N, C-alpha and C positions, 0 to 999 in steps of 0.2 A: 877039861879046858872049857871055858866059855868064851864065846866070841860075839861081839857087836860090830856088824859091818856098817860103818858110818856113811857109805856111799855106794849103792848098788841099784841098777835099774832093772827091777824084777818084772816090770812090763814086758821086757824082751826075753824073759827066761821061762822055762817050762816048770811044771809041777815036779819033774824028776830032779830039777836043780834044787827046788825047795827041800825035797826028802834028802838029797845028798848034803845039803847045808846043815839040816837038823842033825843028821847022823855024825857030822864032823864037829859039832859043837856051837853052831850059829844058833843064837836064841833070840837076837833082836837085830833089827836093821833099820836104816833110813833110806828111802828112795827119793832122791831129788827129781823134780820135774825137769825134763830135758826135751830136746826135739825128737820127732819121731822118724828120722831118716829121709823125710821129704818135706817141702814146704807146706805148712798149713795155709788155708785159704780165707779162713774167717775165725771170729772169736768163738763161735759155737764149738769148733773142734778142740779149742783149749779147755772150755768148760766141761765138755764130756770127758776129756783126759783127766782133768783134776777131780772130777767126781768119782772116776774110777780109782784114783789114787787114794782118796779118803774112804772109799767104801769097798769096792770089789776087791782091790788088791790087798787090803788090810784083812778082809775076810779070807782070802785065798791062802795067805801066809798063816793065818791062825789054824787052818786045818792041818798044818805040819808043825805046830807048836812053836812058831816064830812070831814074835812081836813086830808088827809092821808100823813105821812112822814115815812121814814124808816131809819134804820141803816144796814150797809153792813159789813159783817166779817165771819170769820170761828169760829163757835161755839166751845167752849173748849171741849165739849164731843167728837167732831169730829177731834180735833187736834191730837188725838192719832192714827188716822187711816192714814197710808201712802197714801192710794188712795185719801184722801181728802186734803192732804197738797198742792197739785198741784194748788188748787184754789187761793192760796196767790199770785200767778203770774197775775191773772186776777182781783184781788181786786182793783188796781189802776184805771181800766177803769170804774168801777162802783162808786168809791168814788168821781169822778168828775161829777156825774150826779145831775140834780136838783131833789129835793125830798129827797136826802140822807142828813141827817142832823147830822150823827155821825158814828163813827167806832164802829162795835160791833154786837152782843155780844162777848166780849173777856173775858179772865180771866182764872179761874180754875174750873174744875169739880172734878177730882180725885187727884189733886196736883202732876202731873207727870212732868218730865222734858221736855217732848214734848209740854205739855200745856204752860209751862212757856216760852219756845222758841217762840211759835207762839203768846202768849200774848205780848212779847217784840217787835215782828215784827209789830203787830197791833198799838202799841203805836208809833212806829216810822212812820208808814203810817199816824197816826192822826197828828203828827207834820208836816209831809211833806205837807199834804192837809189842814192844819189849821182847823181841825175838832174836835169837841168834841168826847169823848170816853165813851161808856156804858160797864161797867165792871160787869161780873157775879161772885160773890163770891160763894164759894163752898157750897153745902148743908151738906156736912160731914166735920168734923174737921173745923168748921167755923172760930173759933177764931185764929187758926194758919194760915188758909187760908187767912183771911182778913189782918192779920199783914204781911204776905209775899206779898200780893197784894200791900199794901202801900209801901213796900220796892222797889218792881219792878217799881211802878209809880215814886218814887223818883229817882231811878237809871236812869230812861229814860230821865229825864230832862224836860218832859212835864209840862206845868202849871197846878197846881192842880185843879184850877177853871175849866178846861176842861174835868175833869173826874168825873164820877158819878159811885158810887159803889152801886149795887142793891142787892136785897135779904138780906138786913141787918135785924138784930133783936136787942133786948135789950142789949145784950152783945157786939156784934161786932160794933154797933154804937158808943160805948165809944172809940173805936180805931180810928175812922174816924172824929169824931167832931172837932178836932183841926187840922186836916190835910190840910185843904183848900179845900179838895174834896167835891162834892156834895153827899148827902145820899138819898137813895131810899129804899122804902119798898113795897114788893109784897104782896097784901093782898089776901089770899086764903080762901075758905070756911072751910078747915079742917086742913091745914098745914102752915108752915112759920110763918106768922103774921096774926093776926086778928085785927078788928077794935078797940077793947078794948085796946089791947096791943099798938097799934099805938098811940092812944091818951095818954097813959101813957109816951110814948117816947117823944111826942111833949110837954107835960107838963113839962118834965125834961130838954129838950134840945131846946125848941122853934121852930120857924117855918122857920128860916133862912137856905137856901141851903137844904131843905127837898122836896123830891118828894114822891108821892104816886101812886101806879099803880096797876092794876088788874092782868097783866102778863098772862091774860087767854090764855090757850093753849089747847093741845089735851087731858090733863087729867081733872080731876074734878076741875072746876074752874068757876068763874063768871065774866063776863065783866062789871058788875055793882058795884064791890066792891069799886071803886072810889066814887060812889054815896053814898053807905052806910057808907064809911068813913067820908064823908062830914057830913052825918047826925050825926054821932057819935061825931064828933068834936063839932057841934053845942049843942048836948045834954050835953056835957061836959063843956060848957061855953065858948068855943071859939067864937069869934065874926065872923060875915060875912066877915070881911076883912081877918081874919086869913084863913078862908076857901078858899077864893078867892086867897090868896097868894099861899097856898100850892097846890091847885087843879088847879090853872090856871097860876098865874104870875111867879111861880117858874119854871115850865117846859118851859114856854115861855123864860124866861131869860137863862136857860141852853142851850136849843137847838137853841135859837136865835143866839148864838155865832157862828153858822155854816154859818150865812148869807143866808140861804135858807129856813127858816121858812115861810110857807104860811098860812095867816089867813084872815079871812073875815074882812071887813072894820070896823064893829062895834065891832070886837073882839080883837082889838089891846091891848097891855098892858095898864092896868089902864083905859080901856075903850076908849082910844085915837085911832084914826084912824092911820094905818101905810101905808106906801106908796111903790109902786112898782106893778108888775103884773106878772101873770103867765098864762098858757094856759087855766086855769079855770076862768080867769077874776077876780080872787080875788087879795088880797094885800099880801105883803110879808115883813118879816123883813130882811133887808140886813145888811152887815156888817157896823158898825158905827152908826147904829140906836139903841138908848137906848132901852134895854129890861127890 
């Protein structure tokens, strides 16, 4: 079994987590930029963090045989702090970097006007750099937040296939399934979604444009919920091909739209080798190569 975790915050995890993930089948991941648990006080703290995502964390993952990619953006929780808004000026410098496969996380936290303004700016940047977008749907008032998120996406003019809405559940996925956007589910030990509920969603809506992630962060979380989700799918009667689609081929297809996805030769889509190279001597999916 091969697994691509499309949303996991490895900055908050240990090297033991990397080793356990590799042993369980995780071969690639995307780490979205997010808040660090306390307010940042200046733009320099963002740039140091972004530098670590595209440098140190990528190197750390490689020591355990895992390909690390990231997304860059201003987290919606921090969009309400004027001290953080200045980072929007430096985002273009990072969105041009190798290893950055999407813009985000962006979207809503508390559904404020400031969050919506920053969300729209992120969508403009995504279109400027021809990158996918990872969107955070709010944890409170989720249905109204998801509906407004889709409105902002439509108003921006971005192609929906370049957008994934994360932290969905049984109710909010109903709003997204016909939008053309991708749908993602964060599987947590106690909150949001669990493996059983995920299986019910997949039974109802199928596996097309579906992503499953652990989103493991500073709180109570588990970097192996992608693995337990795969086991739950199999136990529910989904085929090995279904599992591979949701846990590998779908995230490859979504983030492959960036043209910057780096995978090992044996781990190309559908088991085929992909061509190109990076500093780790692996291979990459570039623009125009089918995902």
